N, C-alpha and C positions, 0 to 999 in steps of 0.2 A: 504493500500500500504506500502511496505517496500522499502526503497531506500538504495543502496550501493554506497559508495564513495571510489574509488581506488586512494590512494594517500593522505597522512596525512600531507601535507605541509600547508602553511598558507591558501591558497584558498580552498583546499579540506576540511580542518577542518572547515573553515568558512561556507562553503555550508552545511556541516553536521550539524552545529549548527543551521543554518537557517531552514533547512528541519525538524529538530527534533521538531520544534514547531508545526508541522503538522502530523508527522509520525515517525515510528521507523527507525533508521538509523544504518547501518553497515559501520563502517569506517575502511578500510583495509590499513595496512602498512606492508611492507615486513619483517621487523625485529621483531621477537617475543618478544625480551626484551623491545623494544620501545612500542609495543602494550600493554604489561603487565603493563608498567609504566604508560602509558596514561589511561588505564582502571582503575587502582587503584587510581591514584592521581587526575584524571579528569582534567589534565592539559597537554597541548602540550607545554612543556617547551622550545622546540627548536624554534617554530615559533609563538606561541600565548601564552606567559607565563602569561598574565593578564586576560585570558578568561577561565572560568570554563565550562567544557563540560557538557551539559545537560544530565539528566538521560536516555532519549530515545536513546542515542548514545552508541553502543557497539563497542569498539575498538578491532580489532583482526588481527592476522597474518595468520589465517586459510583461505586459498583460497576457500574451499568448502562452507563456510558460505555465501560467496557472491552470491551463487546460490539461496539463499532464496529471493533475491531482485527482485522486479518487474521492476525497472529501475536501471541502473548502470552509475554513473558519473565517468569519467576518468579525474583525476586532477593530472596528472604527466607531467614532462617536455617533450618537443618535442623529446629530445635525447633518451628518454626511452619509448616513447609512443608505438612504434611498438611492443616492447618486452612485454609491458603490455597487448596489445590486444591478442598477441599470447599466453601469459600466461593464459588468461581466455577464450581461445577458446573452453573450455568444456561447457561454458554457452549456453543456448538455443539461436538459431539465431534470434528468434522473441523478445527477451528481448531488449527493447530500450537502446541504448548506447548514452551517452551525453558527448561530448568533451568540456572541458572548457580550453583547452590548446591553447594559442594564439601564435602559432609558425608554422614554416614549417619544414619538415624533411630535414636535410642538404643534405643527399645523393641523394634524389629523387626530392627535391623541392615541395613535395606534401603537401597539406593541411591535417589536421588531419582526416577529414571525408574521404578523399581519402586513407589515410593510413589504416583506419578501413576497408574500402572496399577491399583493396589489401591484408591486413594481415589476414582477415577472410572472404574469398569469399562466405561463406554460407549466409552471412548477406545481406539483402536488404537495399538499401540506404534510404528507407523511415523509417527505424528503427533507423536512426542516427540523433541526434540533436546536436546543438552547443549552447553555451551561450556566449554572448558578451555584451559590454557596459562598463560604467565607474565603475569598480568593484575593488576598493582598499580594499583588504581583511580585514585589521585591523579595518577600519572604520565600515564595515558591521558587523564584529564579535562583536564589542562593541556597536552595536545598533544604529549607526548613519543612518539617512535616505539615501536610495540609490535606484537605479532602474537598471534593467537589461533586456536583450532581449534573449528570447528563440527562436531559429530558427529550424524548422523542416518541411519537405514537407508533413508530416502526421499531420494534424491539431489536431487530437485526442491526439497524443503523446505530442504535444506542449501544449495543454490545461491541460493535466494531470500534466505536469511538472510545469506549471503556478500555479496550485492548490497546489502542494506540497511545492513550494518555496515561495509563496506569504505570507508575514507577514505584521504587522502594520507598519514596518519601511523598508521593502524591497518590492518594487513594481516590478512586472514582466509583461512584454509585450511579445507578440508572433508575429512571422513572418514566412513566408515560404522561406525566402531568406537565405539559408545556406551559399551560396558562398559569398554573400556580408558581412554577419556577420563575417565569417572567415577572409576574406581579410582585413576588417577594424581592426580586432583584431591583426592580424600579423603586419600590416604596422605601426600602431600607436606605437608599441614598438620600431621599428627602428627609427621613427621620434623623439620619446622621447629622444633617444640618441643624435640626432642632436641638439635638444633644450637644453639638458643638457650641451653639449659642449659649446654652445653659452653662457649659464649662467656661466659656469666655466671660460670662457674667459672674462666675464664681459660685454657682448655686449648690455644688456638692454632689455626692454620690446618691443621696436619697432622690434628688430630683432626676438624676440620670436614670436610675432604676425605674422610677415612675414613668418617665417618658417612654422608655424602651418597652416596658410592659404594656402600657396602654396603647402604644403604637402597634404592637403585635396584634392586639385585638382589632384595631382598625384595619390592618393589612389583611387579616384573616377574613373579616367581614367582606371586604372588597373582593378578595381572591375567590371566595366561595360564590359570591354573586356573579363573578365573571365565568364561573364554571370550573374553577380549580378544586383540588382535593384538600379538605381541611387539614389532613395529616401532613401535607407538604410544609405547612407553615410552622410545624413543630420540629422540622428537620433542618438539613443543611441550607436549603434555599430560603428558609424562613428565619427562625431564631438564630441559626448559625451565622448567616450572612449579616443579620442585624447586629449581633454582638460584635463581630469583627469590625464592621464599618463604623459603628458608633463609639467603640472603645479605643481604637488604635490611632496613634498619632500619624500613622502612615496613610490614613484615610483622607483623601482629598476633600470629600464632602464634609466630614467632621471639621477639617481645617478651615474650610470656608465659613462654617458656622461659628467656629471659635473666634475667628477674626471679626466676624460681624458682631458677635457678643462683646468684643473688646472695643467696639465703636467705629471700626472701619466700614466704609461703604462698599457695596458689591463692586462698583466700578473700580475702586482702588485695588481690591483684591484680585480681580480678573486682570488688571493691568500689570500685575507683578508676577504672573505665572503662566506658563504655556500649557499646564495641565488642565484638563477639562473635568469639572465636577458635574456629573450627570444630573445630580439632584437639582441643580440650578435650572436646568432646562426642562426637567420633568415635573417640577412641583405644580405649576399651573395646570399642565395637562392631566396629571394624576388627580388633582382636586376636581377638575372639570369632569373627568371620567367617573369619579365617585358620585358627584352630584347628579349626573345623568342616570345613575342607577339608584338614586335616593339612599346612598350609603353615607353615614355620618363619619367623617374623618377630620375631627377638629385640629389635630396636630398637623396634619398635612395642609389643611386650609390655612393655618397660622403661618406655616413656612412659605406657602405660596404668596401670602400677603407681604411677607418680608422681602421675598425675591422681587415682587412687583414694585415695591417702594425703594428697594435697594439698601435699606437700613433697618435696624431693630428699633422699633418705636417703644417708648416707655410703657405703653399699655398692652404690649403684645402678650406678655406673660399673664397680666391681670385678666385679660379676656379669657384665657384658658382656665385659670384658677377659679374664676367666678361664674363659670357655666353652672346651670342648675344641678343640684345634687342628684345622683343617680345610683342605681344598683349595678354592681360590677357583674 
């Protein structure tokens, strides 16, 4: 098997490194000069400067080489995801696509598997998989133990991805719950911004635990309403991903929230980093999606408001804490 990874950011490069322990990998990046640099130096200096790319990885900017792959992983931000699917519409429709992007498309509020189906109607949904779970790229790239979840309605595709990605330090589980896996991945990024805001304001661990716990209830409500399996949210793609993203200083979304809580504006934060925090782009879309299903997600709604205004207002926390008393 040959695996292609479209997108040479931290997560795409990490997955290429993991898979290269089991198979040949084509790592695609749009800029030819960057591809040449990574291919010759064996370093992704922009995202993983302390990780050497293994020999089975070929870095390229040649689109045609991606056609050699048996599976294609798309590791690009949600804001460019549709364009990437369109760009590679020349690939055979039966080649399994794997989305590792934990976001929603802003204009349509669609999950990435839905974007694939809409952008390339030739493709059957059974040929689309997603990956979720507590996956902080740098830890995995440097060999720290971790686990992930591959979701696909076609069990054979899920098992083939499990085989190519499983290593001694990276454990891969499978499920058929694509919806639940995607909703968990999208929502935890938004919640991590909320947790980061609390940390930036110095609210302490009680507040962090409360936000994460209540947010998990929100995520589960939405996921089930979307058609996901309730048990998914008590596993890797649910609480597992939530814990890692909300608690780790490596989390881009938590970092954005932390800086917001310290008084910086969103414009300032985004101007000082090339990293993309998906929660910033997904907050409004997720809140809108919940409202369309009549699902109450007050934490997500509060974050969406912060993203809309670009700053943490003094009454943001008060609005959450003074909601009507309720039964858990």
